[in-house]
Every structure is written in structure tokens, then in C-alpha cells.
Residue frames as qw, qx, qy, qz and C-alpha x, y, z in Angstrom:
[[0.174, 0.652, 0.644, 0.361, 4.31, -50.26, 58.62],
 [0.137, 0.045, -0.073, 0.987, 3.89, -46.57, 58.23],
 [0.150, 0.573, 0.655, -0.469, 0.89, -44.83, 59.52],
 [0.338, 0.651, 0.509, 0.450, -1.29, -43.11, 57.01],
 [0.210, 0.080, -0.071, 0.972, -0.72, -39.37, 56.64],
 [0.051, -0.739, -0.655, 0.150, -3.40, -37.16, 58.10],
 [0.058, -0.814, -0.140, 0.561, -4.44, -33.52, 57.58],
 [0.350, 0.859, -0.155, -0.340, -2.85, -31.23, 54.98],
 [0.187, -0.556, 0.768, 0.259, 0.16, -33.48, 54.34],
 [0.547, 0.175, 0.818, 0.017, -2.04, -36.18, 52.94],
 [0.534, 0.759, 0.224, -0.296, -3.46, -33.98, 50.10],
 [0.477, -0.132, 0.552, 0.671, -1.90, -34.31, 46.74],
 [0.271, 0.582, 0.578, 0.503, -2.63, -32.03, 43.68],
 [0.058, 0.129, -0.048, 0.989, -4.15, -28.55, 43.70],
 [0.192, 0.468, 0.678, -0.534, -7.22, -27.10, 45.19],
 [0.338, 0.696, 0.600, 0.202, -10.09, -25.79, 43.06],
 [0.044, -0.965, -0.057, 0.251, -9.32, -22.16, 43.94],
 [0.394, -0.550, 0.513, 0.529, -5.70, -22.62, 42.80],
 [0.466, 0.243, 0.742, 0.417, -6.86, -24.14, 39.53],
 [0.214, 0.878, 0.425, 0.048, -9.24, -21.28, 38.78],
 [0.178, -0.894, 0.171, 0.373, -6.57, -18.72, 39.53],
 [0.451, -0.307, 0.650, 0.528, -4.06, -20.51, 37.28],
 [0.413, 0.519, 0.687, 0.298, -6.62, -20.75, 34.47],
 [0.080, 0.960, 0.241, -0.122, -7.39, -16.99, 34.78],
 [0.281, -0.746, 0.368, 0.478, -3.72, -16.06, 34.66],
 [0.460, -0.026, 0.738, 0.493, -3.06, -18.24, 31.63],
 [0.320, 0.713, 0.611, 0.127, -6.13, -16.81, 29.91],
 [0.032, -0.959, -0.029, 0.279, -5.12, -13.24, 30.49],
 [0.382, -0.531, 0.568, 0.498, -1.62, -13.97, 29.21],
 [0.455, 0.239, 0.766, 0.386, -2.94, -15.68, 26.13],
 [0.209, 0.881, 0.422, -0.047, -5.25, -12.73, 25.41],
 [0.114, -0.886, 0.226, 0.388, -2.40, -10.24, 25.57],
 [0.412, -0.303, 0.710, 0.484, -0.16, -12.38, 23.38],
 [0.408, 0.490, 0.729, 0.249, -2.91, -12.95, 20.77],
 [0.125, 0.946, 0.213, -0.208, -3.68, -9.22, 20.72],
 [0.219, -0.730, 0.438, 0.477, 0.00, -8.45, 19.97],
 [0.425, 0.016, 0.801, 0.421, 0.18, -11.09, 17.23],
 [0.331, 0.736, 0.587, 0.060, -3.00, -9.71, 15.65],
 [0.003, -0.940, 0.033, 0.340, -1.62, -6.18, 15.75],
 [0.336, -0.507, 0.621, 0.494, 1.64, -7.33, 14.18],
 [0.436, 0.299, 0.784, 0.325, -0.24, -9.14, 11.38],
 [0.243, 0.888, 0.376, -0.106, -2.35, -5.99, 10.68],
 [0.111, -0.857, 0.285, 0.416, 0.78, -3.87, 10.43],
 [0.431, -0.210, 0.762, 0.435, 2.50, -6.47, 8.24],
 [0.420, 0.544, 0.706, 0.173, -0.53, -6.60, 5.91],
 [0.113, 0.949, 0.167, -0.241, -0.74, -2.80, 5.70],
 [0.266, -0.653, 0.510, 0.493, 2.99, -2.64, 4.79],
 [0.450, 0.079, 0.798, 0.392, 2.41, -5.10, 1.94],
 [0.312, 0.796, 0.518, 0.020, -0.52, -3.07, 0.59],
 [0.021, -0.936, 0.107, 0.335, 1.53, 0.16, 0.72],
 [0.380, -0.414, 0.666, 0.491, 4.49, -1.57, -1.02],
 [0.433, 0.397, 0.754, 0.293, 2.15, -2.82, -3.83],
 [0.195, 0.923, 0.316, -0.101, 0.64, 0.64, -4.22],
 [0.216, -0.796, 0.354, 0.440, 4.18, 2.15, -4.41],
 [0.460, -0.088, 0.759, 0.451, 5.13, -0.40, -7.10],
 [0.360, 0.686, 0.618, 0.133, 2.02, 0.54, -9.12],
 [0.017, 0.962, 0.068, -0.262, 2.79, 4.25, -8.79],
 [0.351, -0.576, 0.558, 0.483, 6.38, 3.71, -9.89],
 [0.479, 0.201, 0.760, 0.390, 5.30, 1.72, -12.94],
 [0.269, 0.871, 0.410, 0.020, 2.86, 4.49, -14.06],
 [0.120, -0.916, 0.166, 0.344, 5.50, 7.16, -13.51],
 [0.454, -0.347, 0.661, 0.487, 8.14, 5.24, -15.38],
 [0.441, 0.487, 0.695, 0.293, 5.78, 4.74, -18.30],
 [0.148, 0.945, 0.284, -0.065, 4.84, 8.40, -18.44],
 [0.240, -0.838, 0.312, 0.377, 8.30, 9.81, -18.04],
 [0.551, -0.099, 0.700, 0.443, 9.43, 7.51, -20.88],
 [0.435, 0.727, 0.515, 0.132, 7.13, 9.30, -23.31],
 [0.411, 0.318, 0.113, 0.847, 8.31, 12.30, -25.36],
 [0.067, -0.386, -0.351, 0.851, 7.77, 15.77, -24.01],
 [0.371, 0.379, -0.159, -0.833, 6.15, 17.07, -27.22],
 [0.794, 0.293, 0.446, -0.290, 3.50, 15.27, -29.22],
 [0.362, -0.295, 0.696, 0.546, 5.39, 13.39, -31.98],
 [0.278, 0.375, 0.791, 0.395, 2.38, 13.02, -34.34],
 [0.052, -0.124, -0.122, -0.983, 0.89, 16.47, -33.80],
 [0.547, -0.451, -0.525, -0.471, -2.36, 14.98, -32.57],
 [0.008, 0.282, -0.636, 0.718, -2.98, 16.02, -29.05],
 [0.563, -0.098, 0.378, -0.728, -5.37, 14.50, -26.55],
 [0.454, 0.043, -0.856, -0.242, -5.50, 10.81, -27.51],
 [0.662, -0.379, 0.070, -0.643, -8.38, 9.18, -25.66],
 [0.975, -0.146, -0.162, -0.038, -7.08, 5.69, -25.17],
 [0.527, -0.746, 0.386, 0.130, -4.13, 5.06, -22.90],
 [0.805, -0.015, 0.467, 0.364, -2.48, 2.63, -25.32],
 [0.510, 0.691, 0.264, 0.439, -2.41, 5.51, -27.84],
 [0.278, -0.945, 0.048, 0.166, -0.90, 8.08, -25.44],
 [0.812, 0.359, 0.004, 0.459, 2.29, 9.26, -27.12],
 [0.271, 0.524, -0.263, 0.763, 3.46, 12.18, -25.04],
 [0.218, -0.093, -0.692, 0.682, 3.54, 13.24, -21.36],
 [0.290, 0.020, 0.131, -0.948, 0.61, 15.67, -21.56],
 [0.573, -0.120, -0.634, -0.504, -1.76, 12.94, -22.83],
 [0.480, -0.204, -0.807, 0.276, -1.71, 11.40, -19.33],
 [0.081, -0.082, 0.351, -0.929, -3.02, 14.52, -17.54],
 [0.635, -0.057, 0.100, -0.764, -6.36, 13.64, -15.88],
 [0.566, 0.075, -0.808, -0.142, -5.91, 9.89, -16.24],
 [0.510, -0.294, 0.523, -0.617, -8.15, 8.25, -13.60],
 [0.536, 0.094, -0.813, -0.205, -8.02, 4.48, -13.64],
 [0.739, -0.413, 0.136, -0.515, -10.55, 2.81, -11.34],
 [0.959, -0.154, 0.197, 0.132, -8.43, -0.36, -11.71],
 [0.228, -0.727, 0.527, 0.376, -4.63, -0.30, -12.04],
 [0.860, 0.474, 0.184, -0.048, -3.63, -1.23, -15.54],
 [0.631, -0.234, 0.387, 0.631, -0.54, -1.77, -17.63],
 [0.004, 0.446, -0.275, -0.852, 0.34, 0.46, -20.60],
 [0.118, -0.092, -0.810, -0.567, -1.76, -1.69, -22.98],
 [0.518, -0.241, -0.076, -0.817, -4.83, -1.30, -20.79],
 [0.708, -0.160, -0.686, -0.055, -4.84, -4.77, -19.26],
 [0.606, -0.724, 0.070, -0.323, -5.73, -4.97, -15.60],
 [0.194, 0.541, -0.751, 0.324, -2.74, -5.68, -13.37],
 [0.596, -0.231, -0.766, 0.075, -2.97, -8.73, -11.06],
 [0.376, -0.503, -0.563, 0.538, -4.76, -7.48, -7.99],
 [0.159, 0.117, 0.135, 0.971, -5.19, -4.12, -9.76],
 [0.312, -0.608, -0.547, -0.483, -8.96, -4.02, -9.08],
 [0.548, -0.629, -0.431, 0.344, -8.04, -3.09, -5.44],
 [0.378, -0.403, 0.018, 0.833, -6.21, 0.11, -6.47],
 [0.330, 0.891, 0.311, 0.026, -7.31, 3.40, -8.08],
 [0.575, -0.151, 0.169, 0.787, -4.73, 5.50, -9.94],
 [0.162, 0.950, 0.243, -0.113, -4.90, 9.25, -10.67],
 [0.638, 0.020, 0.182, 0.748, -2.39, 11.21, -12.75],
 [0.096, 0.962, 0.149, -0.207, -1.81, 14.93, -13.04],
 [0.656, 0.155, 0.202, 0.711, 0.60, 16.60, -15.39],
 [0.048, -0.967, -0.209, 0.134, 1.30, 20.32, -14.76],
 [0.444, 0.738, -0.222, 0.457, 3.81, 22.95, -15.87],
 [0.758, -0.434, -0.239, 0.425, 6.72, 22.87, -13.41],
 [0.159, 0.884, -0.096, 0.429, 7.75, 26.47, -12.66],
 [0.519, -0.817, 0.228, -0.107, 10.46, 27.55, -10.33],
 [0.905, -0.054, 0.174, 0.384, 13.27, 25.51, -11.77],
 [0.201, -0.785, 0.253, 0.528, 16.42, 27.58, -12.15],
 [0.038, -0.458, 0.632, 0.624, 17.23, 28.22, -15.78],
 [0.068, 0.217, 0.926, 0.301, 14.25, 26.18, -17.07],
 [0.370, -0.072, -0.086, -0.922, 11.08, 27.95, -18.26],
 [0.563, 0.085, 0.647, -0.507, 7.79, 26.48, -16.93],
 [0.750, 0.458, -0.088, -0.469, 6.84, 25.75, -20.54],
 [0.542, 0.506, -0.671, -0.035, 9.75, 23.37, -20.82],
 [0.071, 0.182, -0.902, 0.386, 9.12, 21.33, -17.71],
 [0.683, -0.314, -0.364, -0.550, 6.28, 19.05, -16.56],
 [0.237, -0.273, 0.790, -0.495, 5.64, 17.75, -13.07],
 [0.655, -0.118, -0.641, -0.383, 3.97, 14.34, -13.26],
 [0.313, -0.280, 0.679, -0.603, 2.21, 13.19, -10.13],
 [0.591, -0.107, -0.740, -0.303, 0.81, 9.72, -9.78],
 [0.402, -0.289, 0.563, -0.662, -1.46, 9.00, -6.79],
 [0.498, -0.056, -0.849, -0.170, -2.45, 5.40, -5.97],
 [0.547, -0.358, 0.307, -0.692, -5.31, 4.77, -3.57],
 [0.154, 0.154, -0.973, 0.079, -5.16, 1.42, -1.80],
 [0.420, -0.389, -0.768, -0.289, -8.12, -0.76, -0.69],
 [0.420, -0.568, -0.586, 0.397, -8.23, 0.72, 2.77],
 [0.035, 0.966, 0.250, 0.062, -8.09, 4.34, 1.62],
 [0.509, -0.628, 0.232, 0.541, -4.43, 5.03, 2.09],
 [0.583, 0.812, 0.011, -0.008, -2.58, 6.82, -0.69],
 [0.671, -0.306, 0.310, 0.600, 0.92, 6.66, -2.16],
 [0.378, 0.910, 0.062, -0.160, 2.13, 9.50, -4.28],
 [0.694, -0.138, 0.362, 0.606, 5.08, 9.41, -6.71],
 [0.307, 0.925, 0.061, -0.216, 6.21, 12.44, -8.69],
 [0.675, -0.109, 0.388, 0.618, 8.80, 13.16, -11.34],
 [0.150, 0.774, -0.091, -0.608, 9.91, 15.81, -13.78],
 [0.697, 0.347, 0.503, 0.377, 10.01, 15.63, -17.50],
 [0.091, -0.693, 0.151, 0.699, 12.00, 18.33, -19.36],
 [0.687, 0.710, 0.029, -0.155, 11.83, 19.32, -23.03]]
């Protein structure tokens, strides 16, 4: 028969102090990891919002640059977007909600504001300023960031 172990050799498991230290280390590591994951999620979400704002700006710019340079019906300054028939009609457009060309709100469009400016584009070699328009579309996202898209329309 073997004699029972005495002293330190008889203890099995961990001491209370060791357990508390282990829990503290694991807690600190978990906090650091969760902070990194949270930051990555925030950056990812911000990128998605910027991409959506860029898509909206591109859609508006494509619509505007697809219109004639000069007013085809001779009536300038149409007041409804669905009636806009030339590039200059869009100057000053300020949509509190992103909309399609027919005026319907885009899915999620209530989170974005769109502003359009159309100005004479001087400084182009061989092109008079009266024959060029610089179209600038600015989309403001839900957190206040902006995306700007610009293009030229020539006569």
C-alpha cells in the first residue's frame, strides 16, 4: 500500500489566485478582440454606405448627361423632374430623398440627400464656356459624409 501524499504534491487543480489571474487575462484578450471586430464592422458598414451614395450619384449623373444640351421644346425651367428635358433644367435640384427619373423614391433613398449644380464649364481648349456644362452631383449619406460625381456635357 502506498502512503498518502502530503504537502504540495497532494494538491490537484489550481489555486484561487491562479484562477482569478487566468480569468483577468482571458477578459482582457476578449475585450481587445471584440473592440477590433466592432471597429471592422463599423468600417465595413461605412464602406457600404459610401458605395450606395456613389451609386446614387452615378445614376443621377447618367440621367442628366443623357439629356440634350439645349432645350428641345423651347420651354426652359420645367418645375417637375419628370418633365426635365435638358441639362440646365437640373441646376439647383435638391432632393431630400434620392429618387429615380420618374420621381419615385429609391429603395433606402430616404437616407440620402441629393444636390445638383449645372454651370458653364470654361477653360476647355477650343470649347467656348457657352458650349460646355459642368454637372456636379453631391450625395449626402445618413452619417453626413458626401460623395461627389461630376461630368461634362458639350453642345
